C-alpha positions as CSV (number, residue, x, y, z in Angstrom):
1,M,-18.6,-28.7,-7.6
2,S,-14.9,-29.8,-7.1
3,L,-13.9,-27.8,-10.2
4,I,-15.7,-24.7,-8.9
5,M,-14.0,-25.1,-5.5
6,S,-10.6,-25.5,-7.2
7,I,-11.2,-22.3,-9.2
8,V,-12.3,-20.3,-6.1
9,I,-9.3,-21.5,-4.1
10,F,-6.8,-20.8,-6.8
11,I,-8.1,-17.3,-7.6
12,S,-8.6,-16.2,-4.0
13,F,-5.3,-17.6,-2.7
14,S,-3.5,-16.1,-5.7
15,G,-5.3,-12.8,-5.0
16,F,-4.2,-13.0,-1.4
17,M,-0.5,-13.4,-2.4
18,K,-0.8,-10.6,-5.0
19,V,-2.3,-8.2,-2.4
20,M,0.4,-9.1,0.2
21,L,3.2,-8.6,-2.3
22,T,1.7,-5.4,-3.6
23,A,1.4,-4.0,-0.1
24,Q,5.0,-4.9,0.7
25,R,6.3,-3.4,-2.5
26,I,4.4,-0.1,-1.8
27,R,5.6,0.0,1.8
28,S,9.2,-0.5,0.6
29,S,8.8,2.2,-2.1
30,E,7.4,4.6,0.5
31,M,10.4,4.3,2.8
32,N,12.6,7.3,2.2
33,Y,15.2,6.3,4.7
34,N,17.0,3.1,5.4
35,L,18.6,3.6,8.8
36,E,17.1,4.9,12.1
37,L,18.9,6.0,15.3
38,S,17.0,6.7,18.5
39,A,18.0,7.7,22.0
40,I,17.4,5.3,24.9
41,T,17.3,7.9,27.6
42,D,15.0,10.9,28.1
43,D,17.8,13.3,28.7
44,D,16.8,15.8,26.0
45,K,19.8,18.1,26.6
46,N,22.3,15.3,26.3
47,N,20.5,13.7,23.4
48,N,20.6,17.0,21.5
49,E,24.4,17.2,22.0
50,I,24.8,13.6,20.8
51,T,22.8,14.4,17.7
52,K,25.1,17.3,16.9
53,D,28.1,15.0,17.2
54,I,26.4,12.3,15.0
55,I,25.6,14.9,12.4
56,K,29.3,16.0,12.3
57,E,30.3,12.4,11.6
58,L,27.6,11.9,9.0
59,D,28.7,15.0,7.1
60,K,32.1,13.4,6.7
61,L,30.6,10.5,4.7
62,N,30.0,11.0,1.0
63,T,27.6,8.0,0.9
64,I,25.0,9.9,3.0
65,K,22.2,11.2,0.8
66,N,20.0,12.8,3.4
67,Y,19.0,12.8,7.1
68,A,16.6,14.4,9.5
69,S,16.6,14.8,13.2
70,Y,13.4,15.3,15.2
71,D,10.9,13.6,17.5
72,W,7.3,12.9,16.5
73,Q,6.2,13.9,20.0
74,N,7.8,17.3,19.7
75,N,6.0,18.5,16.6
76,L,4.5,22.0,17.3
77,N,0.8,21.6,16.9
78,L,-0.9,24.5,15.3
79,A,-4.6,25.6,15.3
80,I,-5.4,27.5,12.2
81,N,-8.5,29.2,10.9
82,I,-8.6,28.6,7.1
83,K,-10.6,31.2,5.3
84,E,-13.2,30.2,2.8
85,E,-11.3,31.7,-0.1
86,N,-8.2,29.6,0.8
87,I,-9.9,26.3,0.3
88,N,-8.9,24.4,-2.8
89,K,-11.5,25.1,-5.5
90,N,-10.7,21.9,-7.3
91,L,-11.7,19.5,-4.5
92,K,-14.0,16.7,-5.7
93,E,-17.5,16.4,-4.1
94,E,-16.5,13.6,-1.8
95,E,-13.4,15.6,-0.8
96,K,-15.5,18.7,-0.1
97,E,-17.7,16.7,2.1
98,L,-14.7,15.3,3.9
99,F,-13.4,18.8,4.4
100,N,-16.6,20.2,5.7
101,N,-17.1,17.2,8.1
102,N,-13.6,17.6,9.6
103,F,-13.1,21.3,9.5
104,P,-16.2,23.0,11.1
105,K,-17.3,26.3,9.6
106,E,-17.5,29.3,11.8
107,K,-18.0,33.1,11.3
108,I,-15.3,35.3,12.8
109,G,-15.9,39.0,12.1
110,N,-16.7,39.3,8.4
111,N,-14.9,36.1,7.5
112,I,-16.2,32.6,7.1
113,V,-13.4,30.2,8.4
114,H,-12.9,26.5,8.9
115,K,-11.2,25.5,12.1
116,S,-8.2,23.2,11.5
117,N,-6.5,21.8,14.6
118,N,-4.4,18.9,13.2
119,N,-1.6,21.0,11.7
120,T,2.1,20.6,12.6
121,L,5.2,22.7,12.4
122,R,8.4,20.6,12.4
123,F,12.1,21.2,12.7
124,P,13.9,18.4,10.8
125,G,17.3,20.1,10.6
126,D,19.2,22.0,7.9
127,K,20.1,18.9,5.8
128,A,16.6,17.7,5.4
129,I,15.3,21.2,4.5
130,S,18.1,21.8,1.9
131,N,17.3,18.5,0.2
132,I,13.5,18.9,0.0
133,K,12.2,19.6,-3.6
134,L,10.2,22.8,-3.8
135,V,7.5,23.3,-6.3
136,D,7.4,27.1,-5.7
137,G,9.4,29.7,-3.9
138,S,12.8,29.5,-2.1
139,F,13.8,29.0,1.5
140,E,16.8,30.9,2.9
141,K,17.6,30.6,6.6
142,D,18.2,34.4,7.2
143,E,14.9,35.3,5.6
144,A,13.1,32.6,7.4
145,M,14.5,33.8,10.8
146,K,13.3,37.3,10.1
147,E,9.8,36.5,9.0
148,N,9.0,33.2,10.7
149,G,9.2,31.7,7.3
150,V,7.9,28.1,6.7
151,I,7.7,25.6,3.9
152,L,4.1,24.4,3.3
153,I,3.8,20.7,2.6
154,N,0.7,21.0,0.3
155,K,-0.6,17.5,0.7
156,T,-2.6,15.7,3.4
157,Y,-3.9,12.2,3.6
158,Y,-7.3,11.0,4.6
159,E,-9.1,7.7,5.4
160,Q,-12.6,6.6,4.7
161,P,-14.1,3.1,5.1
162,G,-12.2,0.9,2.6
163,K,-10.4,3.9,1.1
164,R,-7.3,6.1,1.7
165,G,-5.9,8.9,-0.4
166,E,-4.1,12.1,-0.6
167,V,-5.5,15.6,-1.3
168,T,-4.5,19.2,-1.5
169,L,-6.8,21.0,0.9
170,T,-5.9,24.6,0.3
171,N,-4.8,27.1,-2.3
172,Y,-2.2,28.9,-0.2
173,K,0.6,30.4,-2.2
174,V,4.1,31.8,-1.6
175,G,3.9,35.0,0.3
176,D,0.7,34.2,2.2
177,V,0.8,34.9,5.9
178,I,-1.0,32.5,8.3
179,E,-1.9,33.2,11.9
180,A,-1.7,30.1,14.2
181,E,-2.2,29.3,17.8
182,F,0.1,27.0,19.7
183,V,1.6,26.1,23.1
184,D,5.1,27.4,23.8
185,S,7.8,25.9,26.0
186,D,6.4,27.5,29.1
187,G,3.0,25.9,28.5
188,N,1.4,29.2,27.5
189,T,-1.0,29.4,24.6
190,S,0.6,31.8,22.1
191,K,-0.4,33.3,18.7
192,D,2.0,34.1,16.0
193,K,2.2,34.7,12.2
194,F,4.0,32.5,9.7
195,K,5.0,33.5,6.2
196,I,4.8,30.8,3.5
197,M,8.1,31.2,1.7
198,A,8.1,27.9,-0.3
199,I,5.7,25.1,-1.1
200,S,6.5,21.4,-1.5
201,D,4.6,18.1,-2.1
202,E,7.4,15.9,-0.7
203,K,7.5,14.0,2.5
204,I,10.6,14.7,4.6
205,V,13.1,11.9,5.5
206,G,11.4,9.6,8.1
207,D,7.8,10.3,6.9
208,I,5.9,7.4,5.4
209,T,2.6,9.4,5.0
210,H,1.7,13.0,4.9
211,N,0.0,14.7,7.8
212,Y,-3.5,13.3,8.5
213,L,-6.2,15.8,7.6
214,G,-4.1,18.8,8.4
215,L,-1.5,21.1,7.0
216,S,2.2,20.4,7.6
217,F,5.0,23.1,7.8
218,L,8.8,22.8,8.0
219,T,11.3,25.4,9.1
220,Y,14.8,25.8,10.6
221,D,15.6,25.2,14.2
222,E,16.4,28.8,14.7
223,V,12.9,29.9,13.9
224,A,11.7,27.9,17.0
225,K,13.5,30.4,19.3
226,N,11.4,33.2,17.8
227,L,8.3,31.3,18.8
228,G,9.4,30.7,22.4
229,I,10.3,27.1,21.7
230,N,13.5,26.4,23.6
231,D,13.5,22.7,24.1
232,L,13.5,21.0,20.6
233,N,13.9,17.3,21.1
234,K,16.4,15.7,18.7
235,N,16.3,12.1,19.9
236,H,15.5,10.5,16.6
237,M,17.5,10.4,13.4
238,Y,16.4,9.1,10.0
239,I,19.2,8.5,7.5
240,D,19.0,7.9,3.8
241,C,22.3,6.4,2.6
242,E,23.7,4.1,0.0
243,N,23.4,0.4,0.7
244,D,27.1,0.2,1.5
245,E,28.4,-2.1,4.2
246,S,31.1,0.2,5.4
247,T,28.7,3.1,5.7
248,I,26.2,1.1,7.7
249,K,29.0,-0.2,9.9
250,V,30.2,3.4,10.7
251,I,26.7,4.4,11.6
252,Q,26.1,1.3,13.7
253,D,29.3,2.0,15.6
254,L,28.1,5.6,16.3
255,A,24.9,4.2,17.8
256,E,27.0,1.8,20.0
257,K,29.3,4.6,21.0
258,Y,26.5,6.8,22.2
259,N,24.3,3.9,23.5
260,W,21.5,4.7,21.0
261,N,19.2,2.2,19.3
262,F,20.1,1.2,15.7
263,M,17.6,0.0,13.2
264,N,18.4,-1.2,9.7
265,E,15.3,-0.9,7.5
266,I,17.1,-2.6,4.6
267,E,17.5,-5.8,6.6
268,I,13.9,-5.6,7.8
269,V,12.7,-5.3,4.2
270,E,14.9,-8.2,3.1
271,D,13.7,-10.4,6.0
272,M,10.1,-9.6,5.1
273,N,10.7,-10.5,1.5
274,Q,12.2,-13.8,2.5
275,S,9.2,-14.4,4.8
276,Y,6.8,-13.7,1.9
277,F,8.8,-16.1,-0.3
278,V,8.3,-18.9,2.2
279,I,4.6,-18.0,2.5
280,Q,4.4,-18.2,-1.3
281,I,5.9,-21.7,-1.4
282,F,3.4,-22.9,1.2
283,V,0.4,-21.2,-0.4
284,Y,1.2,-22.4,-4.0
285,G,2.1,-25.8,-2.7
286,F,-1.3,-26.1,-1.0
287,I,-3.0,-24.9,-4.2
288,A,-1.0,-27.5,-6.2
289,V,-2.2,-30.3,-3.9
290,I,-5.8,-29.2,-3.9
291,S,-5.7,-28.8,-7.7
292,L,-4.3,-32.3,-8.3
293,V,-7.0,-33.8,-6.1
294,S,-9.6,-31.8,-7.9
295,V,-8.3,-32.7,-11.4
296,T,-8.3,-36.3,-10.5
297,N,-11.9,-36.0,-9.3
298,I,-12.9,-34.1,-12.4
299,V,-11.4,-36.7,-14.8
300,N,-13.1,-39.5,-12.9
301,T,-16.4,-37.7,-12.8
302,I,-16.5,-37.0,-16.6
303,S,-15.1,-40.4,-17.5
304,T,-17.6,-42.2,-15.2
305,N,-20.4,-40.1,-16.7
306,I,-19.5,-41.1,-20.2
307,N,-19.1,-44.8,-19.3
308,L,-22.5,-44.8,-17.6
309,R,-24.1,-43.4,-20.8
310,K,-22.5,-46.0,-23.1
311,R,-25.9,-47.4,-24.2
312,E,-27.3,-44.0,-24.8
313,L,-24.3,-42.8,-26.7
314,A,-24.3,-46.0,-28.8
315,I,-27.9,-45.5,-29.8
316,I,-27.1,-41.9,-30.9
317,K,-24.2,-43.2,-33.0
318,S,-26.5,-45.9,-34.5
319,I,-29.0,-43.4,-35.9
320,G,-26.5,-41.9,-38.2
321,V,-24.5,-39.3,-36.3
322,T,-21.1,-38.9,-38.0
323,P,-17.9,-39.6,-35.9
324,Q,-17.1,-35.9,-36.2
325,G,-20.5,-34.9,-35.0
326,F,-20.4,-37.4,-32.1
327,N,-17.0,-36.1,-31.0
328,R,-18.2,-32.5,-31.2
329,M,-21.2,-33.4,-29.0
330,I,-19.0,-34.9,-26.3
331,Y,-16.6,-32.0,-26.4
332,L,-19.4,-29.5,-26.2
333,E,-20.8,-31.2,-23.2
334,S,-17.4,-31.1,-21.5
335,I,-16.9,-27.4,-22.4
336,L,-20.4,-26.6,-21.0
337,Y,-19.3,-28.3,-17.8
338,G,-16.2,-26.1,-17.7
339,V,-18.1,-22.9,-18.6
340,I,-20.6,-23.4,-15.8
341,S,-17.7,-24.0,-13.3
342,L,-16.0,-20.8,-14.5
343,L,-19.3,-18.8,-14.3
344,F,-19.6,-19.7,-10.6
345,G,-15.9,-20.1,-9.6
346,I,-14.5,-16.8,-11.1
347,P,-17.0,-14.4,-9.4
348,L,-16.6,-16.2,-6.0
349,G,-12.8,-16.0,-6.3
350,V,-12.9,-12.4,-7.3
351,I,-15.2,-11.5,-4.4
352,L,-12.9,-13.1,-1.9
353,S,-9.9,-11.2,-3.5
354,M,-11.8,-7.9,-3.2
355,V,-12.5,-8.7,0.5
356,M,-8.8,-9.1,1.0
357,N,-8.1,-5.9,-0.9
358,R,-10.5,-4.0,1.3
359,T,-8.9,-5.4,4.4
360,M,-5.4,-4.4,3.3
361,A,-6.6,-1.0,2.2
362,N,-7.2,-0.2,5.9
363,V,-3.5,-0.7,6.5
364,I,-1.9,0.7,3.4
365,S,-3.3,2.7,0.5
366,F,-3.4,1.2,-3.0
367,N,-5.8,0.7,-5.8
368,L,-7.8,-2.5,-6.3
369,V,-5.6,-5.4,-7.1
370,L,-7.1,-8.4,-8.9
371,P,-5.3,-11.7,-9.8
372,W,-5.8,-11.4,-13.6
373,E,-3.1,-13.9,-14.2
374,A,-4.8,-16.4,-12.0
375,I,-8.1,-15.8,-13.7
376,L,-6.6,-16.4,-17.1
377,I,-4.7,-19.5,-15.9
378,S,-8.0,-20.8,-14.5
379,V,-9.9,-20.3,-17.8
380,V,-7.1,-22.0,-19.8
381,A,-6.6,-24.9,-17.3
382,V,-10.4,-25.6,-17.0
383,F,-10.8,-26.1,-20.8
384,I,-7.6,-28.2,-21.0
385,I,-8.8,-30.4,-18.1
386,T,-12.3,-30.9,-19.4
387,F,-11.0,-31.6,-22.9
388,V,-8.6,-34.3,-21.6
389,S,-11.3,-35.7,-19.3
390,A,-13.6,-36.1,-22.3
391,Y,-11.0,-37.2,-24.9
392,I,-9.7,-40.3,-23.0
393,P,-13.0,-42.1,-22.4
394,M,-14.3,-41.0,-25.9
395,K,-11.4,-42.5,-27.6
396,K,-12.0,-45.7,-25.7
397,L,-15.7,-45.6,-26.6
398,N,-15.1,-45.1,-30.3
399,K,-13.1,-48.4,-30.4
400,E,-15.9,-50.4,-28.8
401,N,-18.7,-52.2,-30.7
402,I,-21.9,-50.2,-31.0
403,I,-24.2,-53.3,-31.0
404,D,-22.5,-54.6,-27.8
405,N,-23.0,-51.2,-26.1
406,I,-26.7,-51.0,-27.2
407,R,-27.3,-54.5,-25.7
408,Q,-25.6,-53.4,-22.5
409,E,-28.0,-52.5,-19.7
410,S,-27.3,-49.3,-17.8
411,I,-25.2,-49.9,-14.7
């Protein structure tokens, strides 16, 4: 039992650490910015002017790769009726079911449409738009202003119990025109048409995930005026720059100058990595202590079992079993003990690891992570431990007199 518990603890705790480190690595890789500035006050007009001043300063730095300025609360929410023919024909069965459950079907005139209300139109600024990679089309400001042009982000993410993923919901292409309903700056419900001028699969600076079960569109600030949106809020900035101390210092000074909040994601990630390192030390230290206690217990158990059977084993040797055959018998018994422990311990440890995977999958999306290294180490360690546990008392037993052991009464 102690060997089984040791295997379960080692595999499950190793799985826990692997899941935690995988989640941290994925989160770090999904971050497409390393600095964030945000306004403290709600004075939108003043904040927008400050944003313009900050952008002028950022444009002077050649270490700035990209930046975006927007506010999540000021996304323009769009209600769109997606025609049946515009649904992606390559959706898997479970994705089709997800689509039908979240986008109710309705007949409008001669068309069957699916109502989609969780769509967004965002205005991240010229820099972010110019740096986004397009898979189709082109996006020029003058043309976009004339035709209410937008970039379609052709990915959305979804969540199901124990599962998260990304999917392409529609087959919209460059040149398609979409009619959408939204609320303008005066609080009036308006309708307007947007022309898809380009398509991308990328997330803009500041995004960690794609839009949840909805389409996402990007366009220039100037297009907002065509739609009656006059109060774009620019009180957040997400900056992707080189990890250069002088650059970070300049941006931090800008935040202090304008009394804005400053957040360094690089430092946050480094702090989290250090925290995980400390957790690793404690976890593997705990596993080491438990394993040492268990190994001692296992050695004593097998040694005691052989010592208690001295008379029985002496009789077996006396009837003509060769030394090699006797040794093989003892080793096989020990191996059987290890195999039984592995047959119970590995599945239990894997099940606990899968429970941890499922728990973390509700927070961040990644495939099943199993501690294969820990499983392999467990298998090798168990056979070494059981071999040593049998070898020591067997060597001692082989040196003892068979007649004396046969005369010995069982303890």
